[in-house]
C-alpha positions as CSV (number, residue, x, y, z in Angstrom):
1,M,69.8,21.7,-37.0
2,S,68.5,22.6,-33.5
3,I,67.5,19.7,-31.3
4,E,64.4,22.0,-30.2
5,Q,62.5,24.0,-33.4
6,G,59.2,24.7,-31.8
7,K,59.0,28.7,-30.8
8,I,56.9,29.9,-27.5
9,S,55.8,33.7,-27.0
10,K,56.2,35.9,-24.7
11,R,53.3,35.0,-22.2
12,Q,53.9,31.2,-22.8
13,A,57.6,31.7,-21.8
14,I,56.9,34.3,-18.4
15,F,54.3,31.2,-16.7
16,L,56.9,28.6,-17.9
17,L,60.0,30.7,-16.1
18,A,57.3,31.3,-13.0
19,N,56.5,28.4,-12.6
20,S,59.4,26.5,-13.3
21,I,61.6,28.7,-10.1
22,L,58.0,28.8,-7.7
23,A,57.5,24.9,-8.1
24,S,60.8,23.6,-5.6
25,M,60.5,27.3,-3.9
26,V,57.1,27.5,-2.4
27,L,57.7,23.3,-1.1
28,I,61.1,23.9,0.6
29,A,61.8,27.8,0.9
30,P,59.4,28.8,3.8
31,A,61.1,26.8,6.5
32,L,64.9,27.5,5.7
33,M,63.8,31.3,6.0
34,A,61.8,31.2,8.9
35,K,64.4,29.0,11.0
36,Q,66.8,31.6,9.4
37,A,65.2,35.2,10.0
38,G,62.3,34.2,12.3
39,Q,59.1,37.2,11.4
40,D,61.6,39.1,9.4
41,A,61.3,36.3,6.5
42,W,58.5,38.4,5.0
43,I,61.6,41.5,4.7
44,A,64.0,38.7,3.1
45,V,61.4,37.7,0.2
46,L,61.4,41.6,-0.9
47,I,65.5,42.0,-0.5
48,A,65.6,38.3,-2.2
49,G,63.0,39.6,-4.9
50,V,65.3,43.2,-6.2
51,F,68.6,40.4,-6.4
52,G,66.7,38.2,-8.2
53,L,65.4,40.9,-10.7
54,L,69.2,41.8,-11.0
55,F,70.1,38.4,-11.8
56,G,67.7,38.2,-14.1
57,M,69.1,41.4,-16.3
58,L,72.2,39.5,-16.3
59,V,71.3,36.5,-17.9
60,V,68.9,37.9,-20.3
61,S,71.8,40.7,-20.9
62,V,74.5,37.7,-22.1
63,G,71.5,35.4,-24.0
64,L,71.1,38.7,-26.3
65,R,74.8,39.0,-26.6
66,H,74.4,36.6,-28.6
67,P,71.2,36.1,-31.0
68,G,70.5,32.6,-32.4
69,K,72.2,30.5,-29.4
70,N,72.5,28.6,-26.2
71,M,74.4,28.9,-23.6
72,V,75.8,25.6,-25.0
73,E,76.4,26.9,-28.5
74,Y,78.1,30.2,-27.8
75,G,80.2,29.1,-24.8
76,I,81.7,26.9,-27.0
77,D,82.7,30.0,-29.5
78,L,84.0,31.5,-26.1
79,L,86.0,28.9,-24.5
80,G,86.9,26.1,-27.1
81,P,85.4,22.9,-27.6
82,W,87.0,21.4,-24.6
83,L,86.5,24.0,-21.8
84,G,83.0,25.0,-23.6
85,R,82.0,21.5,-23.4
86,A,82.7,20.9,-20.1
87,V,81.1,24.4,-19.0
88,A,77.9,22.9,-20.4
89,I,77.9,19.6,-18.4
90,I,78.5,20.9,-15.8
91,F,75.4,23.4,-16.4
92,A,73.2,19.9,-16.9
93,L,74.8,18.6,-13.8
94,F,73.3,21.5,-11.9
95,F,70.0,21.4,-13.5
96,L,69.9,17.2,-12.6
97,H,70.6,17.5,-9.2
98,T,67.9,20.6,-9.1
99,N,64.9,18.1,-10.7
100,A,66.2,14.9,-8.7
101,Y,66.0,16.9,-5.3
102,L,62.9,18.2,-6.3
103,V,61.4,14.8,-7.3
104,R,62.7,13.3,-3.6
105,S,61.1,16.5,-2.0
106,F,57.5,16.0,-3.8
107,G,58.0,11.8,-3.5
108,S,58.6,12.9,0.3
109,L,55.2,15.1,0.3
110,L,53.1,12.6,-1.0
111,V,54.3,9.8,0.8
112,T,54.3,11.2,4.4
113,E,51.2,14.1,4.0
114,T,48.6,11.3,2.0
115,M,49.6,7.7,0.9
116,P,52.4,6.7,3.8
117,E,51.5,3.3,2.1
118,T,52.7,3.6,-0.9
119,P,56.7,3.6,-1.5
120,L,58.4,6.9,-2.6
121,V,59.6,5.3,-5.4
122,V,56.3,4.9,-7.1
123,F,55.7,8.5,-7.3
124,N,59.0,9.2,-7.8
125,I,59.0,7.4,-11.2
126,L,55.2,8.6,-11.9
127,I,57.0,12.2,-11.1
128,V,59.6,11.1,-13.8
129,L,57.9,9.5,-16.6
130,I,55.2,12.2,-16.6
131,A,58.4,14.7,-17.1
132,A,60.3,12.4,-19.5
133,Y,57.1,12.5,-21.5
134,A,56.4,16.1,-21.3
135,A,60.1,16.8,-22.5
136,Y,59.3,14.0,-25.5
137,L,56.6,16.4,-26.6
138,G,58.7,19.1,-26.5
139,L,58.6,22.8,-25.7
140,E,55.4,23.9,-28.0
141,V,53.3,21.5,-26.3
142,F,54.4,21.4,-22.9
143,T,54.4,25.3,-22.3
144,R,50.6,25.0,-24.4
145,V,49.5,22.9,-21.7
146,N,51.5,25.0,-18.7
147,D,49.3,28.0,-20.4
148,I,46.4,26.2,-18.6
149,V,48.1,24.7,-15.3
150,F,49.8,27.6,-14.3
151,P,46.5,30.3,-14.4
152,L,45.2,27.6,-12.7
153,S,47.0,26.9,-10.3
154,M,47.2,30.7,-9.0
155,L,43.8,30.5,-9.1
156,V,43.5,27.4,-6.3
157,A,46.7,29.5,-4.3
158,V,44.1,32.3,-4.4
159,A,41.4,29.9,-3.4
160,I,43.1,28.4,-0.9
161,V,44.7,31.9,0.7
162,A,41.4,33.4,0.8
163,M,39.6,30.4,2.8
164,G,42.7,30.4,5.0
165,L,42.5,33.8,6.0
166,P,40.1,34.6,8.4
167,E,42.5,32.3,10.2
168,V,45.7,34.1,10.2
169,N,47.1,36.7,12.8
170,F,49.4,39.3,11.5
171,E,50.3,40.2,14.8
172,N,52.8,37.2,14.5
173,L,54.7,39.0,12.0
174,K,55.2,41.8,14.2
175,P,57.9,43.5,15.9
176,I,60.5,44.1,12.7
177,F,63.7,43.8,12.3
178,T,63.9,41.8,15.5
179,H,66.1,39.8,14.2
180,P,70.2,40.9,13.5
181,I,70.4,41.9,9.7
182,P,73.1,39.2,8.6
183,N,70.4,36.9,9.4
184,I,67.8,37.8,7.1
185,L,69.8,38.4,4.7
186,Q,71.0,35.1,5.0
187,A,67.5,34.2,4.6
188,S,67.2,36.4,1.2
189,F,70.1,34.4,-0.1
190,I,68.8,31.2,0.7
191,L,65.5,32.3,-1.3
192,F,67.7,34.1,-4.4
193,A,69.5,30.7,-4.5
194,F,66.3,29.3,-6.2
195,F,66.5,32.4,-8.4
196,A,69.4,30.9,-9.8
197,E,67.3,28.5,-11.4
198,G,65.8,31.3,-14.1
199,T,69.4,30.6,-15.7
200,I,67.3,28.2,-17.9
201,L,66.6,31.2,-19.9
202,L,69.9,30.8,-21.5
203,M,68.2,28.3,-23.0
204,L,65.2,29.3,-24.3
205,I,65.9,33.1,-25.1
206,P,66.7,31.3,-29.0
207,S,63.1,29.6,-28.9
208,L,61.0,32.9,-28.0
209,R,59.4,34.0,-30.8
210,Q,61.2,37.4,-30.9
211,P,64.1,36.7,-28.9
212,N,64.6,40.7,-28.4
213,E,61.3,40.5,-25.9
214,A,63.8,38.3,-24.0
215,R,64.4,41.9,-21.3
216,Q,60.5,42.5,-20.7
217,L,60.5,38.4,-18.7
218,V,62.2,39.2,-16.3
219,V,60.5,42.4,-14.3
220,P,56.9,39.7,-14.6
221,V,58.6,36.6,-13.6
222,S,60.4,38.7,-10.6
223,L,57.3,40.5,-10.1
224,I,55.1,36.8,-9.8
225,I,57.6,35.1,-8.0
226,S,58.5,37.6,-5.5
227,L,54.5,38.5,-4.9
228,A,54.0,34.7,-4.6
229,M,56.2,34.2,-2.0
230,L,55.7,37.4,-0.4
231,V,51.9,36.1,0.6
232,D,53.1,32.4,1.0
233,V,55.8,33.7,3.9
234,G,53.5,36.2,5.6
235,I,50.4,33.8,5.6
236,L,52.6,30.9,7.2
237,I,54.1,33.1,10.0
238,G,50.6,34.5,10.7
239,L,48.9,31.0,10.8
240,F,51.8,29.3,12.6
241,G,54.4,31.8,14.0
242,H,57.7,31.5,12.8
243,E,58.8,28.9,15.5
244,E,56.1,26.4,14.2
245,T,56.7,27.1,10.3
246,S,60.6,26.8,11.0
247,R,59.8,23.1,12.4
248,M,57.9,22.4,9.5
249,V,59.1,19.9,6.6
250,F,56.5,21.2,4.2
251,P,54.3,24.1,6.1
252,T,52.6,25.6,2.4
253,Y,51.2,22.0,2.1
254,E,49.7,22.2,6.1
255,F,48.4,25.5,5.7
256,A,46.5,24.1,2.4
257,K,45.3,21.2,4.5
258,T,43.5,23.5,7.3
259,V,41.1,24.7,4.1
260,G,37.7,22.8,3.9
261,I,34.8,23.4,1.7
262,G,31.4,21.9,3.1
263,G,33.5,19.0,4.3
264,F,33.9,18.2,0.6
265,L,37.6,18.3,0.8
266,G,39.4,16.4,3.8
267,A,42.9,16.6,5.3
268,H,43.9,14.3,2.2
269,R,42.4,16.0,-1.1
270,V,43.4,19.7,-0.3
271,P,43.9,20.6,-3.9
272,G,47.1,22.5,-2.7
273,G,48.5,18.6,-3.5
274,G,47.7,18.6,-7.1
275,S,48.5,22.4,-7.6
276,L,52.2,21.6,-6.9
277,G,52.1,17.8,-8.3
278,G,51.5,20.0,-11.8
279,N,53.4,22.4,-11.8
280,S,56.2,20.0,-10.3
281,G,55.7,17.8,-13.5
282,F,55.9,20.9,-15.7
283,K,59.1,21.9,-14.0
284,G,60.7,18.6,-14.8
285,G,59.7,18.2,-18.1
286,D,61.0,22.1,-18.3
287,I,64.4,20.7,-17.2
288,L,65.2,17.8,-19.2
289,L,64.0,19.3,-22.4
290,C,67.0,21.8,-21.2
291,V,69.3,19.2,-20.5
292,C,68.7,17.9,-23.7
293,L,69.4,20.7,-25.4
294,D,72.6,21.3,-23.2
295,L,73.8,18.1,-23.7
296,Y,72.4,17.6,-27.4
297,P,72.3,21.1,-29.4
298,D,72.8,19.9,-32.6
299,I,71.5,16.7,-33.6
C-alpha cells in the first residue's frame, strides 16, 4: 500500500507545481541571469520557458507510460531492485539538496534583511519544522491550504508590482541583444535548471484524481512560471539596471522594499517577505513528502 493515499485535483496540482518551482526561482535566479545576460535577461526567460514546456511534456510522457506508479516503483520494474533503488536515492538526494539550499537562502534573507540579530539557525529550524509538519499532514491537506496561499501570494506580487511600477524605467531594457547569444543561452539554462524541480511531478501523477489529465498541467504551469519571471526580471532591470541587479543577493526582495502604503509598510515589514516565507514552507513540505514517497514507496 502506498504511503500517500491522498488525491488532488488538476487545479491543486497546477498551484502546487507552480509554487514549488517559483519559490526558489524568484528568490535566486534574477541576479544570476542579470549577471550573465544583462538587460537581455528577459529574452533568456522566454527561451527558458520554451525549454521548460518541452521538459514538462517529456516528464509527463514518462509518467503516463506507467499508470498507477510513481518514478520509484516503475524505476525498480525497469532497472531492477538494486539499480532502481540507487536511482531513487539519487532522486531523493537531489530534492533534499534543493530543499537545503532553499532553507539556507531564505534563512539568509530573513537574517540579512529583516532580523539581523536573530541567529540563522533559528530561522532554518522553523522553516524545516513547518515543512515537516506540512509533509506529516499529507498531500491533500497542504494542497488545500496552498489553494489559498498561492493565489494570495500572486495577488500580493501583483500589488507590489503595481505600486512599484511608477519607479520603473523600461529604457533600462534597451538596447536588445547587446550581449552575445551564448551568454543569453547560458542565462536561460540557469533558469531552466529550476524547471528541473518539475520532475517532482513524477511522484505526484499517481495522486491525481484523473491521472490522464497530467498533460493538461504542463502548459498552465509553464505559463504561470514564465510570466511571473518575465515580469520579475523586467521590473528589476527596469528599476535597478542590470548591473545593480546582478550585484544584489535578493533583488526581488529589494524591489518589494521600495513599496510603502501611507507609512504602514516599512522597509522591514514588506509583504513580499511573508509571501516568500509561505511559499518556501509549502515547497519544503512538498519536497519532504516526495522524498518520503521516494525512499519508502511501500509500507
